[in-house]
C-alpha angles and dihedrals in degrees: 000000000000122000103258090217095051109086127085116264093254094058112099113224096177097064113071112247122210093217092053092044089055089048089054092050088053090053093254128152101223098092137094140217095275091051094047092050092056092044092053091049089051091051090055089058097034108025090183093061095109091047089048091053092051093047089050091051091047092051092054089051093050093046094049091046091050094050093046087053088053089058101265109143101169125074134178110195112198111179149125099244143102116251106264132186108287093032121169096268092050095049094045092049091056088067103023109029093193096047116148116225131184119195111203126183143147095213110099091207092054091047093052091051093044093052091048092047095046098040107131093006108131122231095020132111137184120211135174115239143164109225089217088066103041092161087075088067098046091046097043110122092222091052091046090052090058105030121062106212090195088073131056117284129192113218116200119206101181113183094329109104091070089064089068105081098195115076094209092050091050090050090049091054091054092045091051091053091045092054093046094052122079121246112280092038124129142222119213112191145166127194134186116243128188095197095109092055111010093167090067093062095092094049093047090048091054091049093053095041088092093058128086092246130052119199132206120217111217136197123253090254093052092050092049089053092051095052095034095116088070123070107236117228120226129313087032122207108356141152109280096255092052098057105103094316120206113265092229124072130033120302119248106266096216110021092177088066089071085075087208129109119200143178148160119235131192125219107234 
């Protein structure tokens, strides 16, 4: 677990944080008592929550590896998470050693960890952003100094769109990113859905009401509408474990129990 004396003075350890809760579900050490309490309550309602977190993490890795193999060497990772082993810049570098990666987040805890992780790592940058204003990322001078918007860019929205409660606002975020990216660019995304167990929505909502961020599970149709400006690659919108799974290892018995839909879209 995290060193209770580590964080900066302005980081609140008493309010559960969604990024640190996700870190706990992944078996990480950068989480605190308040985060662990919420995570354990979530596991009581959704026992598969740790598996879902791992499948989400694995999907991002497969998608980034695939796009790097397709020649994409620039990535903008916008997400509420702490950098974990197998993060975007590490996976991309396995295929494209000189890949450029921007990590953008509004969470001060995630930013502190990202800056520590990426310190001294060439061709990376960390910027603060509010997902509701994605143009701030694409126009940021530091981002522009690293990312060439004349060439394809892969934008990663990992577990963030469900923090925007209004469907139209979420779709506008995706459209803004689509229009800022050059043709041939990609969107990698994951989104919570409550379709497999809709009756749990109220309980999960109560659990996360103590955190700084509330999320909104959407239906498959709603998610498709939000990302509709991108052309989804095969196999389309699927549960995380079903998107081009690795040929080795056992298949997830009940992929719907990941409660997370995912896809990769191409900008026409």
